[in-house]
N, C-alpha and C positions, 0 to 999 in steps of 0.2 A: 502493500501500499504506501504511495507516495502521498505527503502531506505537503502542500507549500503555500499553507496558509496559516497565520501567526496564532489565530482565534481557532480554528481547528486543532491546531498544535496544542493549546491550553487547554481544551477538553479533553482531549483523549489522555493527557497529563494526570487531568482532574480523575478520568475513568481507573487509572493506574493507580493511582494515589489511594480511589476508594478501595482498590483489591486489595492495597497494603493495608487497610485497616480492618478490612473484613479475613483476612487471614491471620491479625493479630486478634481476634475477636476469637477465634477458633483455635489458638495456639497458645494464650496465656493461664486459661484455666490447666493446661499440660504441665504449665513450666510453675504454676503456684504448687501443682501435685507434689513437686519434686523437692520444694524447699524446707528447710528448718528452721531459718530463722524467724522468729515470729513478725520482725520489723519489716523485713523484707517479704515475706506472705502478704502481709496487711497492704503494702505498697504494689503489690503487681496487682491484686487484687481492688485495690480503688483504681488504677491505671487501667484494667479491664471493662467497670464501668464507664471511664471517660471514654474509654477505647470505643466503646458501641455508641456513647455520644457523636464522637467524632464522624465514623462511620455516617450515622443520621443524618447531621450536618451538612457532609458531603452529598449523599446524596440528594437534600433538598436543591443545594447549587446545582448539579444535573438536571434535576428535572427541570429547573430554571432554563438550563440552555437545549431541552431537548434532546438528552443523550440516556442512551441505558445505561445501568448500574454495573453490568456482568460483560463489557463488551472487551474490555481488554484485562491482563492479569499483568500484575509486576511481579515479574522472574525475579529480579534481585533478591526481593524479600523472600522469596521461598529459597533462594539460596544461603541465605541470612540466618533463615529458620530451621534447616534443616541442618546446617553446619552446627547452632548452637544444641539443637535436641540431640545428635548425635555428641557432641562435647559431655553432654549434663548423663547420657548413658553411660560414658566411659569412667566417670569418676566415681567412686566408691564411696570416699570418706564426703561425710554431710556438710561439713563444714567446706572443705573444700569445694563441692559442689556447690554449695551457695556463692562461695566467689565467682565460680565459673558462671553461673545466671547472673550476675550482676555485670560481666564484661560482656555475655550474650545480649542482655538487656539494652547496655548502654549501645551496642553495635546499632539494634534496631532504632533506637532513639536519634541515634547521631544519622543515621540515612533519611528518619523523619524530617528531622530539622533543615536537613540539606535542601530536601523536596518542596514543605511547605516554605521557606524561607525563597526560594525559585519562584512556586506558584503564585505567592500572597506579588511580591515582583511584578508576574506577567501581567496579572489583574489589572494594578493599578496602571501599568503601561497600555493596556487596552480598556482603559475607562470604567472597568468593572469594580467600582467602591466596594460594594455590597461583600461580591466576592471577597476581594482584597480584605476586608473588615472581619471578615469568617476565616480564613484560612492566617491570616496576623493571630485571630486570638487561638485557633490551634495551637498553630506555633510557638505562645507562649506557655501554652500547657504540657508541649512536649521538652519545653527547656524544663521546667518546672521536674517534672518528671527523672530527667536526667539528673539533676542537681539532688534529687532525693536519694536516686541510686548512688551516686559519688557520695554523699554524706553516709550512708548505710554501709558503702565499704570503707569509708577511711576512719568509721568510729566503733567498728565493730567486728563486722564480715569477715575483710583480709587477716586483721590479728587472730582472729580465732583460727582462720585456716592456717596459719601461718605457726600458731602455737601446738597445730598437731600434728606438725611435722615428725615423723619419728625421731624418736633419740638416736637409733642406733645411727642414722641415716646424718644428725648432725655432730656425732663424734667422728664418722665417717668422713663427713667433712672439714670438721676442725685438724683432724690428722692428716690428710692430705694436703692442708694449707701450709702447716707446720713442715712439710716434709721441702714441698716446693721452696717455703725459705731456707731451708736447711742447705736445698740443692744450691740455691741462687748463693748462699755467703759461702759454700764451697769454691764455687767458679769464681769468687769477685776475690776469693784468698789467694787461688790458684795465678789467677789472672796477675794479681798485683805481684806474686812472687816471679812472674816472667818480666814483668816492668823491670821491678829492682835487680834482677840477672843482669838485663840490657842497657841498665841506665850503670852498673857499676862494671861493664864491658866498654862503654863507652869508655 
């Protein structure tokens, strides 16, 4: 399909964005089921409700443009969600999995922030000020969701994951670092002797 009209391109992107929110409405409950941290669980449940509202608002915009809601699918979000699900299933430690879920959820938010920002700008350039207002409102919601995830990660989730690191692994890591510095010290000592000999010979 060739698209040579800016307004048509805007509507197609709007349809793809609607697909993004619909995919998230389906994916977020599965993500919530895997979460251990209560604060993270509440944040994702709240964002699930918010996401359904965002999808409904996009439906209203598309209706104004006489455009269908299921005509285009966003493949990028499909890939992001598939990778996040695969990662969550690989990680068996619950605290580590929560940290991974935050990272996956923030990838989603950053993608949405980029698309909503672009479409809000396009809407203003096309003189679609009502569209721009709706899109900018959703953009701010996505930014707040991303900030909340960052707070959860920084204030506890990542720390709890790091504290659950096996002690044996930490001891092994410290031993390896010690051996590295021992080797470095021997190297410097050997090199220094060689330099001293050369100076004495000169």
